[in-house]
C-alpha positions as CSV (number, residue, x, y, z in Angstrom):
1,M,-115.6,144.1,33.4
2,A,-112.1,144.2,32.0
3,E,-111.6,145.9,28.6
4,F,-109.9,142.7,27.3
5,I,-111.2,139.2,28.1
6,I,-109.3,136.1,26.7
7,H,-110.8,132.6,26.8
8,I,-108.2,129.9,26.9
9,G,-107.9,126.2,27.2
10,N,-106.1,124.2,29.9
11,K,-102.7,125.9,30.5
12,N,-100.9,122.6,30.8
13,Y,-101.9,121.4,27.3
14,S,-103.2,124.3,25.2
15,S,-100.3,125.5,23.0
16,W,-102.5,127.8,20.9
17,S,-103.9,129.5,24.0
18,L,-100.4,130.0,25.3
19,R,-99.4,131.8,22.1
20,A,-102.2,134.4,22.2
21,W,-102.0,134.8,26.0
22,L,-98.2,135.6,25.7
23,A,-98.9,138.3,23.1
24,L,-101.6,139.9,25.4
25,K,-99.5,139.6,28.5
26,T,-96.5,141.2,26.8
27,L,-98.6,144.4,26.4
28,G,-98.8,144.9,30.1
29,V,-102.4,145.9,29.9
30,P,-105.0,144.6,32.4
31,F,-107.1,141.7,31.1
32,E,-109.4,139.0,32.4
33,E,-108.6,135.4,31.6
34,V,-111.2,132.6,31.5
35,V,-110.0,129.0,31.4
36,V,-112.4,126.6,29.7
37,P,-111.5,123.0,30.6
38,L,-111.0,121.0,27.4
39,Y,-112.3,117.6,26.5
40,E,-115.1,117.6,29.1
41,N,-118.8,116.9,28.4
42,A,-119.7,120.6,28.5
43,S,-116.5,122.0,26.8
44,R,-117.9,122.3,23.3
45,A,-121.1,124.1,24.4
46,E,-119.1,126.5,26.6
47,I,-116.6,127.3,24.0
48,L,-119.3,128.1,21.4
49,R,-120.8,130.6,23.8
50,H,-117.7,132.7,23.3
51,S,-116.0,131.6,20.0
52,P,-117.7,131.5,16.7
53,S,-115.2,128.9,15.4
54,G,-115.8,126.6,18.4
55,K,-112.1,126.7,19.2
56,L,-109.9,128.5,21.7
57,P,-108.4,130.9,22.3
58,V,-110.8,133.8,21.6
59,L,-110.3,137.5,22.6
60,R,-113.0,139.9,23.4
61,H,-112.2,143.6,23.2
62,R,-115.3,145.7,23.9
63,E,-117.5,144.7,21.0
64,T,-114.8,143.1,18.9
65,I,-114.3,139.3,19.0
66,V,-111.1,137.8,17.6
67,W,-110.4,134.1,17.4
68,D,-107.3,132.2,16.3
69,S,-104.0,132.8,18.0
70,L,-102.2,134.5,15.2
71,A,-105.2,136.7,14.4
72,I,-105.4,137.8,18.0
73,A,-101.7,138.6,18.0
74,E,-102.1,140.7,14.8
75,Y,-105.0,142.5,16.3
76,L,-103.0,143.4,19.4
77,A,-100.0,144.5,17.4
78,E,-102.3,146.9,15.4
79,R,-103.9,148.3,18.6
80,F,-100.6,148.7,20.5
81,P,-97.9,149.6,18.0
82,E,-95.8,151.0,20.8
83,A,-95.4,147.5,22.2
84,R,-93.5,146.4,19.2
85,L,-95.1,143.0,19.0
86,W,-93.6,142.8,15.5
87,P,-90.1,144.0,14.7
88,E,-89.8,147.6,13.5
89,G,-87.8,147.0,10.3
90,A,-89.7,146.0,7.2
91,T,-87.4,143.1,6.4
92,A,-87.3,141.8,9.9
93,R,-91.1,142.2,10.2
94,A,-91.7,140.3,7.0
95,T,-89.4,137.5,8.3
96,A,-91.2,137.4,11.7
97,R,-94.5,137.1,10.0
98,A,-93.3,134.4,7.7
99,I,-91.8,132.2,10.4
100,S,-94.9,132.8,12.6
101,Q,-97.2,131.6,9.8
102,E,-94.9,128.6,9.2
103,M,-95.4,127.6,12.8
104,H,-99.1,128.3,12.6
105,A,-99.6,126.1,9.5
106,G,-96.9,123.4,9.9
107,F,-94.8,121.1,12.0
108,T,-97.6,118.7,12.5
109,A,-95.3,115.7,13.1
110,L,-93.6,117.4,16.0
111,R,-96.9,118.5,17.5
112,E,-98.4,115.0,17.3
113,H,-95.3,113.1,18.5
114,L,-94.4,115.5,21.3
115,P,-97.7,116.9,22.6
116,M,-97.5,119.8,25.0
117,N,-97.6,118.8,28.6
118,M,-95.9,121.3,30.8
119,R,-96.2,119.2,34.0
120,A,-94.6,116.1,32.5
121,S,-91.0,115.1,32.4
122,V,-90.3,112.3,29.9
123,S,-87.1,110.5,29.1
124,G,-86.5,108.1,26.2
125,R,-89.0,109.4,23.6
126,A,-86.7,110.1,20.7
127,P,-88.3,112.2,17.9
128,T,-89.5,110.2,14.9
129,P,-87.7,111.0,11.6
130,E,-90.7,113.3,10.6
131,A,-90.6,115.1,14.0
132,Q,-86.9,115.4,13.8
133,A,-87.2,117.0,10.4
134,D,-89.6,119.5,11.8
135,L,-87.2,120.2,14.7
136,N,-84.3,120.6,12.3
137,R,-86.2,123.3,10.4
138,I,-87.3,125.1,13.6
139,T,-83.8,125.2,15.0
140,A,-82.5,126.4,11.6
141,L,-85.0,129.3,11.7
142,W,-84.0,130.1,15.2
143,R,-80.3,130.3,14.3
144,D,-80.9,132.4,11.2
145,C,-83.1,134.9,13.0
146,R,-80.7,135.2,15.9
147,K,-77.8,135.8,13.5
148,R,-79.6,138.3,11.4
149,Y,-81.8,140.2,13.8
150,G,-81.0,139.2,17.4
151,A,-78.1,141.4,18.3
152,D,-80.1,143.7,20.6
153,G,-81.5,141.0,23.0
154,P,-81.9,137.2,23.6
155,F,-84.9,136.6,21.4
156,L,-85.3,136.0,17.7
157,F,-85.5,139.7,16.9
158,G,-83.8,141.0,20.0
159,H,-86.9,141.9,22.0
160,F,-89.8,139.5,22.6
161,T,-92.2,139.5,19.6
162,I,-95.1,137.5,18.3
163,A,-92.6,135.2,16.7
164,D,-91.2,134.2,20.1
165,A,-94.8,133.6,21.3
166,M,-95.5,131.3,18.4
167,Y,-92.5,129.2,19.2
168,A,-92.8,129.2,23.0
169,P,-94.7,125.9,23.0
170,V,-91.9,124.3,21.1
171,V,-89.5,125.4,23.9
172,S,-91.9,123.7,26.4
173,R,-92.0,120.5,24.4
174,L,-88.2,120.4,24.3
175,R,-88.0,120.6,28.1
176,T,-90.7,118.0,28.6
177,Y,-89.2,115.4,26.4
178,K,-85.5,116.3,27.2
179,V,-84.7,116.8,23.5
180,D,-81.1,117.9,22.9
181,I,-80.4,120.8,20.5
182,G,-77.4,122.9,19.7
183,E,-75.8,125.3,22.2
184,E,-76.9,128.4,20.3
185,E,-80.5,127.2,20.0
186,Q,-80.5,126.1,23.7
187,A,-79.5,129.5,24.8
188,Y,-82.4,131.0,22.9
189,A,-84.8,128.3,24.3
190,D,-83.5,129.1,27.8
191,A,-84.2,132.8,27.3
192,V,-87.8,132.1,26.2
193,W,-88.4,129.7,29.2
194,A,-87.1,132.4,31.6
195,Y,-89.4,135.1,30.1
196,P,-91.5,136.2,33.1
197,P,-94.9,135.8,31.4
198,L,-94.1,132.3,30.3
199,A,-92.7,131.4,33.8
200,E,-96.0,132.7,35.2
201,W,-98.0,130.5,32.8
202,A,-95.8,127.4,33.6
203,V,-96.5,127.8,37.3
204,A,-100.3,127.9,36.7
205,A,-100.0,124.9,34.3
206,R,-98.3,122.8,37.0
207,N,-101.0,123.7,39.5
208,E,-104.0,123.0,37.3
209,P,-106.3,120.2,38.7
210,M,-107.6,119.1,35.3
211,I,-106.2,116.0,33.6
212,V,-106.7,115.0,30.0
213,E,-105.6,111.4,29.6
214,K,-105.0,111.6,25.9
215,F,-102.2,114.1,26.5
216,E,-100.6,112.3,29.4
217,V,-97.4,110.5,28.7
């Protein structure tokens, strides 16, 4: 049995699973992944076998069980400080945590109006005013972090961090729905989309056989 086991939902739809999986994949350590198909008759019972919250993702590391994407990422950052999952500078690290928590707790309108579907390609779905306000805030965060902390690489804090993992599903949504953003923000989004672990996830998402009609557009 692998030292790390992560239970995740469907790769095509599960944005929260993607966030935790990216943090784990960035470490470069071996792990086992178990995909639990969502919204099927047996889904809830199967998830509860592994996750005390009844939600995914959930990480098992030996006898430790961690649920919630951001909690999983924090746990991995503590276990592997050399991976620099958070920026090293105190101010940059505080900013990265703040914007990660803002993503974790907010932007509901964007999530609901533009659900994650990595296989889809949709034209003509303009963001609602509420979703556009979320998007405006997100792209402002991206510009600010790139300006203040991104000189050493293409990501928000130079190298790939938990903050980039938290916003990776937004990048996917922008591609699915062909949402136009500014040149600077698009360059960042392109760098995230090209990140090899995300590219690997996207291929798996496209090849998944499961279909959840409520998320098809």
